[in-house]
C-alpha positions in Angstrom: 15.2 -12.6 72.5 15.7 -14.5 69.3 12.9 -16.7 67.9 14.7 -20.0 67.0 13.5 -22.2 69.8 10.8 -21.3 72.3 11.5 -24.4 74.3 15.1 -23.4 75.0 14.0 -19.9 75.9 11.4 -21.3 78.3 14.1 -23.6 79.8 16.3 -20.5 80.3 13.5 -18.7 82.1 12.8 -21.6 84.4 16.5 -21.8 85.2 16.5 -18.1 85.9 13.6 -18.5 88.3 15.5 -21.2 90.2 18.7 -19.1 90.4 16.9 -15.8 91.2 15.2 -17.7 94.1 18.5 -19.1 95.3 20.8 -16.0 95.0 18.4 -13.1 94.7 17.7 -10.8 91.8 20.8 -8.6 92.4 23.4 -11.3 92.9 22.4 -13.7 90.1 24.8 -13.6 87.1 24.4 -14.7 83.5 26.9 -17.5 84.3 24.6 -18.7 87.1 21.6 -18.8 84.8 23.6 -20.5 82.0 24.8 -23.2 84.4 21.3 -23.8 85.8 20.0 -24.1 82.3 22.7 -26.6 81.3 24.2 -24.5 78.6 27.2 -22.3 77.9 27.1 -18.6 78.6 27.5 -17.8 74.9 24.5 -19.9 74.1 22.5 -18.0 76.7 23.5 -14.7 75.1 22.0 -16.0 71.8 18.6 -16.0 73.4 18.9 -13.1 75.9 21.4 -10.3 75.6 21.5 -9.6 79.3 20.1 -10.4 82.8 17.7 -7.5 82.5 16.0 -9.1 79.4 15.7 -12.4 81.3 14.3 -10.7 84.4 11.9 -8.7 82.2 10.7 -11.9 80.5 10.3 -13.8 83.8 8.4 -10.9 85.4 6.1 -10.5 82.4 5.4 -14.3 82.3 4.7 -14.4 86.0 2.5 -11.3 85.8 0.4 -12.9 83.1 0.0 -16.0 85.2 -1.0 -14.0 88.2 -3.6 -11.8 86.5 -5.1 -14.7 84.6 -5.5 -16.8 87.7 -6.9 -13.9 89.7 -9.5 -13.3 86.9 -10.4 -16.9 86.8 -10.8 -17.2 90.6 -13.1 -14.2 90.6 -15.2 -15.4 87.6 -15.7 -18.8 89.3 -17.1 -17.2 92.5 -20.8 -16.4 92.7 -21.4 -13.7 95.3 -19.5 -10.5 95.8 -18.3 -11.9 99.2 -17.0 -15.1 97.5 -15.4 -13.0 94.8 -13.5 -10.9 97.3 -12.5 -14.0 99.3 -11.3 -15.7 96.1 -9.4 -12.7 95.0 -7.5 -12.2 98.3 -6.8 -15.9 98.9 -5.7 -16.5 95.3 -3.5 -13.3 95.3 -1.7 -14.3 98.5 -1.1 -17.9 97.3 0.2 -16.8 93.9 2.5 -14.2 95.3 3.9 -16.9 97.5 4.4 -19.1 94.4 5.5 -16.5 91.9 8.4 -15.3 94.0 10.3 -13.5 91.2 7.2 -11.4 90.3 6.7 -10.6 94.0 10.3 -9.6 94.4 10.1 -7.4 91.4 7.1 -5.6 92.9 8.9 -5.1 96.3 12.6 -5.0 95.8 13.8 -1.3 95.9 16.9 -2.1 93.8 14.7 -2.8 90.8 13.2 0.6 90.8 15.9 1.6 88.4 14.3 -0.6 85.7 11.5 1.2 83.8 9.9 -2.2 82.9 9.4 -3.0 86.6 7.7 0.3 87.2 5.4 -0.4 84.3 4.6 -3.9 85.7 3.9 -2.4 89.1 1.6 0.1 87.5 -0.2 -2.5 85.4 -0.8 -4.7 88.4 -1.9 -1.8 90.6 -4.4 -0.7 88.0 -5.7 -4.2 87.5 -6.0 -4.7 91.3 -7.8 -1.4 91.8 -10.2 -2.1 89.0 -11.0 -5.6 90.0 -11.6 -4.8 93.7 -13.7 -1.8 92.8 -15.8 -4.0 90.4 -16.4 -6.5 93.2 -17.3 -3.8 95.7 -19.7 -2.1 93.2 -21.4 -5.5 92.5 -21.8 -5.9 96.3 -23.4 -2.5 96.5 -25.7 -3.2 93.5 -26.8 -6.5 94.9 -27.4 -5.0 98.4 -24.8 -7.1 100.2 -22.2 -4.4 100.8 -22.7 -1.0 102.4 -19.9 1.2 101.2 -20.0 5.0 100.8 -16.7 5.3 98.8 -15.8 2.4 96.6 -12.4 3.8 95.5 -11.2 4.5 99.1 -12.5 1.1 100.3 -10.7 -0.6 97.4 -7.5 1.2 98.2 -7.8 0.2 101.9 -8.3 -3.5 101.0 -5.2 -3.3 98.8 -3.2 -1.7 101.6 -4.3 -4.5 104.0 -3.2 -7.1 101.5 0.1 -5.4 101.0 0.5 -5.4 104.8 -0.1 -9.1 104.9 2.6 -9.6 102.3 5.2 -9.0 105.1 4.0 -12.2 106.7 4.6 -13.9 103.4 8.2 -12.7 103.3 9.0 -13.4 107.0 7.0 -16.5 107.7 7.3 -18.4 104.4 4.6 -20.6 105.7 1.4 -21.1 103.8 -0.5 -22.4 106.8 0.3 -19.3 108.8 -0.7 -17.2 105.8 -4.0 -19.0 105.3 -4.9 -18.4 108.9 -4.1 -14.7 108.7 -6.0 -14.3 105.4 -9.0 -16.1 106.8 -9.1 -13.9 109.9 -8.6 -10.7 107.9 -11.4 -11.7 105.5 -13.8 -12.4 108.4 -13.2 -8.9 109.8 -13.3 -7.2 106.4 -16.5 -8.9 105.3 -18.2 -8.1 108.6 -17.4 -4.4 108.1 -18.6 -4.4 104.4 -21.8 -6.4 104.6 -25.2 -5.0 105.3 -26.7 -6.2 108.5 
């Protein structure tokens, strides 16, 4: 990407998000993005040399938003239970909102792009570390009884990934909220000391 005008580049990225949402990551063309941004295709190429560069920028931007908002939600919670709840609820809501990032994590066609694999790995590492920290804090404060933090963190992540299917199929936040709430009730009952 060239440096001349950050506002134009941001306008292009926002246009790309709209078009990716409409046509999908695979079917979107540079012409589609240029038209959505209200510019010529040649002007678009001045800022981004190809669709991969645009997608990479969108994915990176959405990843930064996701991780920062997850960190903030966990920091604002007080107890380990509240932190785990905040993490799960925020994660599911943001993946619903950040549809391009979510698609980049799940769409098999994107596996050919090394930058997508790097983003997946960065997010997986962040997620594992964050959940393990919350669980360890719960053990240290005596509110969670867990024998294996790493395995428990992995299981929580697997459960969240399973819930993502409802996100794709249902596209209803109300249904998702009910499912997340029920899952958290069951999960916390299993983790908490009695």
